[in-house]
C-alpha positions in Angstrom: -6.2 -26.0 -4.8 -5.3 -28.1 -7.7 -3.5 -27.1 -10.9 -5.5 -27.6 -14.3 -4.2 -27.9 -17.7 -4.3 -25.2 -20.2 -3.1 -25.0 -24.1 -2.3 -21.8 -26.0 -2.0 -21.3 -29.6 0.7 -19.3 -30.9 2.2 -19.2 -34.5 3.5 -22.5 -35.5 3.1 -24.4 -32.3 1.1 -24.9 -29.1 2.1 -24.0 -25.5 0.9 -26.1 -22.6 0.4 -24.8 -19.1 -0.7 -25.5 -15.7 -3.0 -23.0 -13.8 -4.6 -22.4 -10.7 -7.6 -20.8 -12.8 -7.7 -17.7 -10.5 -8.6 -15.3 -13.6 -9.8 -12.7 -11.6 -6.2 -12.0 -9.7 -3.0 -10.5 -11.1 -1.2 -12.7 -13.6 1.9 -14.4 -12.5 3.7 -16.3 -15.2 6.0 -19.0 -14.3 9.0 -20.0 -16.8 10.8 -23.6 -15.9 14.4 -24.7 -16.3 16.3 -26.7 -19.0 14.7 -30.2 -19.5 12.4 -29.4 -16.7 8.6 -28.3 -17.3 5.6 -26.6 -15.6 5.6 -29.3 -13.2 8.6 -28.3 -11.5 6.1 -25.6 -10.1 3.7 -28.0 -8.9 4.6 -27.4 -5.0 4.4 -23.5 -5.5 1.2 -23.2 -7.5 -1.1 -23.8 -4.6 0.6 -21.4 -2.3 0.3 -18.4 -4.8 -3.2 -18.0 -3.7 -2.9 -14.0 -4.4 -2.3 -14.6 -8.2 -3.5 -16.0 -11.3 -0.7 -18.7 -11.8 0.1 -19.8 -15.3 3.3 -22.1 -15.5 4.0 -22.9 -19.1 5.9 -25.6 -20.7 8.7 -24.2 -23.0 8.6 -25.4 -26.5 10.2 -29.1 -26.9 9.3 -29.5 -23.1 6.7 -31.2 -21.4 3.4 -31.2 -23.4 4.3 -28.3 -25.6 4.8 -28.8 -29.3 8.3 -29.1 -30.6 10.0 -26.8 -33.2 9.6 -27.8 -36.9 11.9 -30.4 -38.0 14.3 -27.9 -39.6 14.5 -25.7 -36.6 16.7 -25.7 -33.4 16.5 -24.5 -29.9 18.2 -21.0 -29.8 18.0 -19.0 -26.5 16.8 -16.0 -28.3 13.8 -17.8 -29.9 12.5 -18.7 -26.4 12.2 -14.8 -25.8 10.2 -14.8 -28.9 8.0 -17.6 -27.9 7.1 -15.8 -24.7 6.3 -12.7 -26.4 4.1 -14.4 -28.9 2.1 -15.9 -26.2 1.8 -12.6 -24.3 0.8 -10.9 -27.5 -1.7 -13.5 -28.4 -3.2 -13.5 -24.8 -3.1 -9.5 -24.8 -1.3 -9.6 -21.2 0.4 -6.8 -19.5 1.3 -5.6 -16.0 2.1 -9.0 -15.1 5.0 -10.7 -13.0 7.3 -13.2 -13.9 9.0 -16.3 -11.9 11.9 -17.8 -13.9 13.9 -20.8 -12.6 17.6 -21.5 -14.3 17.1 -21.5 -17.9 13.8 -19.9 -17.2 15.3 -17.2 -15.2 17.7 -16.4 -18.2 14.8 -16.2 -20.6 12.9 -14.1 -18.3 15.6 -11.6 -17.7 16.1 -11.2 -21.4 12.3 -10.8 -21.7 12.1 -8.1 -19.0 15.0 -6.0 -20.8 13.4 -6.2 -24.2 9.8 -5.6 -23.0 10.3 -3.7 -19.9 6.6 -2.1 -20.3 4.9 -5.3 -19.8 6.6 -6.8 -16.8 5.7 -5.4 -13.4 7.9 -7.6 -10.9 10.4 -10.3 -11.6 11.5 -13.3 -9.3 14.6 -15.1 -10.5 15.7 -18.4 -9.0 19.1 -20.0 -9.3 20.1 -17.9 -12.2 21.8 -14.3 -12.8 21.3 -13.8 -16.7 22.5 -15.5 -19.6 25.9 -17.4 -19.8 28.6 -15.9 -21.9 31.6 -16.7 -24.0 34.5 -14.5 -25.5 34.3 -13.8 -29.2 37.4 -16.0 -29.6 35.5 -19.2 -29.1 32.8 -18.5 -31.9 34.4 -21.0 -34.3 34.8 -23.6 -31.8 31.1 -23.2 -30.5 29.6 -23.1 -33.8 31.7 -26.4 -34.8 30.6 -28.3 -31.8 26.9 -27.0 -32.4 26.7 -28.4 -35.9 28.4 -31.6 -34.7 26.0 -32.3 -32.0 22.9 -31.5 -34.3 24.2 -34.1 -36.9 24.9 -36.7 -34.3 21.5 -36.1 -32.5 19.9 -36.5 -36.0 21.5 -39.8 -36.5 21.0 -41.1 -33.3 18.1 -43.3 -32.4 16.0 -42.2 -29.3 16.4 -44.4 -26.5 13.0 -44.5 -24.9 12.6 -45.1 -21.0 12.2 -48.6 -19.9 9.8 -47.0 -16.9 9.6 -43.9 -15.0 11.7 -45.2 -12.0 14.8 -46.0 -14.2 14.7 -42.5 -15.5 14.0 -41.0 -12.2 17.2 -42.6 -11.0 19.3 -41.5 -14.2 18.1 -37.9 -13.6 19.2 -38.3 -9.7 22.5 -39.1 -10.7 23.1 -35.9 -12.6 21.1 -33.5 -10.4 20.3 -32.6 -6.9 16.7 -33.7 -7.3 14.9 -36.0 -4.9 13.2 -39.1 -6.2 9.9 -37.3 -5.6 10.8 -34.3 -7.5 12.5 -36.0 -10.4 9.2 -38.0 -10.8 7.2 -35.0 -10.9 9.1 -33.5 -13.5 9.7 -36.6 -15.8 6.3 -37.7 -15.6 5.4 -34.7 -17.6 8.2 -35.1 -19.9 7.0 -38.4 -21.0 3.8 -40.1 -22.5 2.6 -43.5 -22.3 1.6 -44.9 -25.6 -1.3 -47.3 -25.2 -1.0 -49.1 -28.6 2.6 -50.4 -28.0 2.1 -50.6 -24.0 5.5 -48.4 -23.7 6.7 -45.2 -22.0 8.0 -42.5 -24.6 9.9 -39.3 -24.3 7.6 -36.2 -25.1 10.6 -33.9 -25.0 12.5 -33.0 -28.1 16.0 -34.8 -28.3 17.3 -31.3 -30.0 17.2 -29.9 -26.5 20.6 -31.7 -25.7 22.4 -30.4 -28.6 25.1 -27.5 -28.3 24.1 -23.9 -28.4 25.5 -22.5 -31.7 25.9 -19.1 -30.1 26.8 -17.6 -26.8 26.4 -14.1 -26.1 29.6 -12.0 -25.1 29.9 -10.1 -21.6 29.1 -6.8 -23.0 25.9 -7.9 -24.8 24.7 -9.4 -21.6 25.7 -6.1 -19.5 23.6 -4.3 -22.2 20.7 -6.6 -21.6 20.8 -6.5 -17.7 21.1 -2.8 -17.3 17.8 -2.5 -19.3 15.6 -4.3 -17.0 13.4 -1.7 -15.3 11.3 -3.7 -12.8 12.3 -4.6 -9.3 13.8 -8.3 -9.2 14.4 -10.6 -6.4 17.0 -13.1 -7.0 16.6 -16.5 -5.1 19.9 -18.7 -4.8 20.0 -22.1 -3.3 22.7 -22.4 -0.6 23.6 -25.5 -2.5 23.1 -24.4 -6.0 25.3 -23.9 -8.8 28.5 -22.1 -8.0 28.6 -20.6 -11.5 25.2 -18.8 -10.6 26.9 -17.4 -7.3 29.9 -16.2 -9.1 27.7 -14.5 -11.9 25.5 -12.8 -9.1 28.7 -11.4 -7.4 29.9 -10.1 -10.7 26.7 -8.6 -12.1 24.8 -7.3 -9.1 25.9 -3.8 -9.8 24.3 -3.9 -13.1 20.6 -4.1 -11.8 18.7 -0.9 -11.0 16.4 -2.5 -8.2 17.4 -5.9 -7.0 17.6 -7.9 -4.0 19.3 -11.3 -3.3 18.3 -14.0 -0.7 19.9 -17.1 -0.1 17.5 -20.1 0.7 18.4 -23.5 2.2 18.4 -25.9 -0.7 20.1 -26.9 -4.1 19.5 -25.9 -7.6 15.8 -26.9 -7.6 15.5 -24.9 -4.3 11.9 -23.8 -5.2 11.1 -27.5 -5.0 12.6 -28.1 -1.8 11.8 -24.8 0.3 8.3 -24.1 -1.5 6.9 -22.3 1.5 9.8 -20.1 2.0 10.0 -19.4 -1.7 6.2 -18.9 -1.9 6.5 -16.1 0.8 9.2 -14.3 -1.2 7.1 -14.4 -4.3 4.0 -13.1 -2.5 6.0 -10.5 -0.9 7.8 -9.2 -3.8 5.0 -9.5 -6.5 2.1 -8.3 -4.6 
């Protein structure tokens, strides 16, 4: 079963997506991680035959539109983007699969709009990262400086797909196949100039201007009503494992499964992960 392209219109931007087209089945919305895109779910989508799967590209990623020139990429705004999409499409009683940043966004969404979400599978994420209030000045200063630097810096376009796949592998646990799958969707080929160019927004790499505090995150996570299945990679991010240990008592109805693999465990153990999703979200 191959995936097909979709494009949704929300206020001021478009959201690109991949789907299995099984519109008669229950909706399963998939949200990817930072600097990834919907293609990170390419191996999972054909296995999720019980659902109408829609894997979106977050704004600034993949084939979705960028934010306006005067805007930036705030975590809270991604939650807003998700609800704009859900509201525009009239979706309800759907399930969500979120990976990494997508898991953070989805956990916040589940808390804020509990009446809309049926089940939630959270891969290599345990909710938003936090910082104490005492770091606010330093955090804001770094954010502003990074924005100015990004604005003044010329984008270095990729020489070819192989070179950026190699570069991504240096800073991640991705195989060349999986890195290529993601990066192919994060680039576009310009026929006029015969060059490969980034389709992702360079502002995605700027420093966040605000981190939530631990009490704020606790309040959010306690408000999640739907059953959650957390999936951790055996060689995933240690920070996620630590957060899971600290926060597991906050969730009303949750289970945790560790699967052999790294941070992108859903691209390495797609058969195992698909069975977890099918079982949890049925």
